[in-house]
GUKE-60915 format. One record per residue (C-alpha): residue in three letters; chain; x, y, z. Coordinates in steps of 0.001 Angstrom, whole numbers, always signed. Each point is the difference from the previous one (the first is absolute). Example, Ala and Ser with C-alpha at 12.3 -4.5 7.8 and 13.67 -1.06 7.14 Angstrom:
<recs>
+---------+--------+---------+---------+---------+
: residuo : cadena :       u :       v :       w :
+---------+--------+---------+---------+---------+
:     ALA :      A :  +12300 :   -4500 :   +7800 :
:     SER :      A :   +1370 :   +3440 :    -660 :
+---------+--------+---------+---------+---------+
</recs>
This chain:
<recs>
+---------+--------+---------+---------+---------+
: residuo : cadena :       u :       v :       w :
+---------+--------+---------+---------+---------+
:     GLN :      A :   -5815 :  +30433 :  -55724 :
:     VAL :      A :    -184 :   +1371 :   +3036 :
:     GLN :      A :   +2456 :    -429 :   +2951 :
:     LEU :      A :    -755 :    +795 :   +3466 :
:     VAL :      A :   +2717 :    -293 :   +2792 :
:     GLU :      A :    -834 :    +211 :   +3550 :
:     SER :      A :   +2618 :    +914 :   +2732 :
:     GLY :      A :    -489 :    +681 :   +3645 :
:     GLY :      A :    -742 :   -2847 :   +1771 :
:     GLY :      A :   +1574 :   -1608 :   +3085 :
:     LEU :      A :    -513 :    -844 :   +3509 :
:     VAL :      A :   -1491 :   +2243 :   +2838 :
:     GLN :      A :   -1182 :     -60 :   +3284 :
:     ALA :      A :   -3826 :    +484 :    +727 :
:     GLY :      A :    -100 :   +4020 :     -48 :
:     GLY :      A :   +2581 :    +496 :   -2581 :
:     SER :      A :    -200 :   +1354 :   -3557 :
:     LEU :      A :   +1051 :    -949 :   -3082 :
:     ARG :      A :    -247 :   +1955 :   -3499 :
:     LEU :      A :    -527 :   -2268 :   -3091 :
:     SER :      A :    +924 :   +1381 :   -3664 :
:     CYS :      A :    -872 :   -1303 :   -3250 :
:     VAL :      A :   +1335 :   +1170 :   -3106 :
:     ALA :      A :   -1445 :    -474 :   -3130 :
:     SER :      A :   +1735 :    +231 :   -3425 :
:     GLY :      A :   -2219 :   +1351 :   -3152 :
:     SER :      A :   -1213 :   +3064 :    -825 :
:     MET :      A :   -3280 :    +399 :    +995 :
:     PHE :      A :    +159 :    -444 :   +3332 :
:     ARG :      A :   -1712 :   +3166 :   +1026 :
:     ILE :      A :   -3148 :   -1330 :   -1640 :
:     TYR :      A :    -725 :   -3131 :   +2143 :
:     ALA :      A :   -1536 :    -643 :   +2955 :
:     MET :      A :   +2659 :   -1987 :   +2324 :
:     SER :      A :    -665 :   -2409 :   +2869 :
:     TRP :      A :   +1836 :   -1605 :   +2692 :
:     TYR :      A :   -1317 :   -3469 :   +1070 :
:     ARG :      A :   +1217 :   -2530 :   +2549 :
:     GLN :      A :    -161 :   -3878 :    +397 :
:     ALA :      A :    +473 :   -1236 :   +3463 :
:     PRO :      A :   +1052 :   -4016 :    -141 :
:     GLY :      A :   -3432 :   -2177 :    -120 :
:     LYS :      A :   -1961 :   +3397 :    -961 :
:     GLU :      A :   -1356 :   +1212 :   -3284 :
:     ARG :      A :   +1637 :   +3061 :   -1151 :
:     GLU :      A :   -1567 :   +3407 :    +802 :
:     LEU :      A :    -243 :   +3144 :    -750 :
:     VAL :      A :   +1962 :   +2575 :   +2307 :
:     ALA :      A :    -469 :   +3276 :   -1626 :
:     ALA :      A :    -400 :   +1410 :   -3256 :
:     ILE :      A :    +538 :   +3483 :   -1502 :
:     SER :      A :   -1377 :   +1452 :   -3096 :
:     SER :      A :   +1518 :   +1821 :   -3039 :
:     SER :      A :   -1529 :   +3198 :   +1627 :
:     GLY :      A :   +1115 :    -767 :   +3723 :
:     THR :      A :   -3463 :   -1556 :   +1137 :
:     LEU :      A :   +1133 :   -2370 :   +2609 :
:     ASN :      A :   -1810 :   -3135 :   +1278 :
:     TYR :      A :   +1449 :   -2058 :   +3149 :
:     ALA :      A :    -998 :   -3484 :   +1801 :
:     ASP :      A :   -1884 :    +743 :   +3382 :
:     SER :      A :   +3023 :   -2156 :   +1359 :
:     VAL :      A :   +2449 :   +2929 :    -931 :
:     LYS :      A :   -2020 :   +2929 :    +431 :
:     GLY :      A :   +1786 :   +2801 :   +1692 :
:     ARG :      A :   +3354 :   -2003 :    +302 :
:     PHE :      A :    +895 :    -485 :   -3632 :
:     THR :      A :    +608 :   +2869 :   -2665 :
:     ILE :      A :     -50 :    -572 :   -3707 :
:     SER :      A :   +1741 :   +2429 :   -2442 :
:     ARG :      A :   +1506 :    +740 :   -3495 :
:     ASP :      A :   +2442 :   +1764 :   -1650 :
:     ASN :      A :    -830 :     +79 :   -4155 :
:     ALA :      A :   +3480 :   +1363 :    -272 :
:     LYS :      A :   +1554 :   -2984 :   +1698 :
:     ASN :      A :   -2127 :   -2401 :   -1744 :
:     THR :      A :    -427 :   -1242 :   +3856 :
:     VAL :      A :   -2651 :    -677 :   +2576 :
:     TYR :      A :    +779 :    -287 :   +3408 :
:     LEU :      A :   -1722 :   -1621 :   +3539 :
:     GLN :      A :    +761 :   +1696 :   +3126 :
:     MET :      A :    -747 :   -2701 :   +2497 :
:     ASN :      A :    -447 :    +992 :   +3643 :
:     ALA :      A :    -806 :   -1204 :   +3497 :
:     LEU :      A :    +555 :   -3326 :   -1724 :
:     LYS :      A :   -1606 :   -3408 :   +1557 :
:     PRO :      A :    +648 :   -3475 :     -28 :
:     GLU :      A :   -3061 :    -663 :   -2329 :
:     ASP :      A :   +1542 :   +2393 :   -2406 :
:     THR :      A :   +2716 :   -2594 :    -758 :
:     ALA :      A :    -183 :   -1478 :   -3748 :
:     VAL :      A :   +1608 :    +646 :   -3706 :
:     TYR :      A :   -1207 :   +3298 :   -1175 :
:     TYR :      A :    -111 :    +444 :   -3879 :
:     CYS :      A :    -355 :   +3031 :   -2032 :
:     HIS :      A :   -2721 :    -221 :   -2523 :
:     GLN :      A :    -600 :   +2454 :   -3194 :
:     SER :      A :   -3581 :    +215 :   -1596 :
:     SER :      A :    +861 :     +80 :   -3529 :
:     THR :      A :   -1343 :   -2069 :   -2665 :
:     GLY :      A :    +524 :   -3694 :   +1161 :
:     GLY :      A :   +1190 :   +1274 :   +3180 :
:     TYR :      A :   +3913 :    -518 :   +1529 :
:     TRP :      A :    +949 :   -1063 :   +3181 :
:     GLY :      A :   +3809 :    +628 :   +1756 :
:     GLN :      A :   +1923 :   -3346 :   +1552 :
:     GLY :      A :    -814 :   +1198 :   +3441 :
:     THR :      A :   +1596 :    +765 :   +2837 :
:     GLN :      A :     +14 :   -1799 :   +3350 :
:     VAL :      A :   -1341 :   +1906 :   +3222 :
:     THR :      A :    +329 :   -1727 :   +3355 :
:     VAL :      A :   -1053 :   +1824 :   +3276 :
:     SER :      A :   +1058 :   -1920 :   +3030 :
:     SER :      A :   -2068 :    +705 :   +3083 :
+---------+--------+---------+---------+---------+
</recs>
C-alpha cells in the first residue's frame, strides 16, 4: 500500500506562486510515473502535469508556461511549481502515482483570489 501526502496549498493572489509537494511511501518511487490532477467545484478531475520515470514531461494546455513538474527520486517526492496563478487555477490538487491500481493523495486546496 502506497501513501501519498501532498502539501503546499493555500490562498494566494492572482499572479502569485505556490509550490506543491507530494511525498510517497515505498521503495519503488523512481520507477513510476507521477502526476498532478486538480478538481474544481462542480467540475471533473483533470490532469495538470505528469512526469515519467525517465523524466518525460506532459502538461495541460491551460498551465503550459506557468507550471513546472519535477521529481526528486532520492526524496520520493514530486513537486508542482505554480507561477502566474489565475483564479481559474482554484481547485483541490491531487498527487497520483501510476503504479498497479494507481494511488491518490488526499488533496491540497489551492485558492487564487482576483
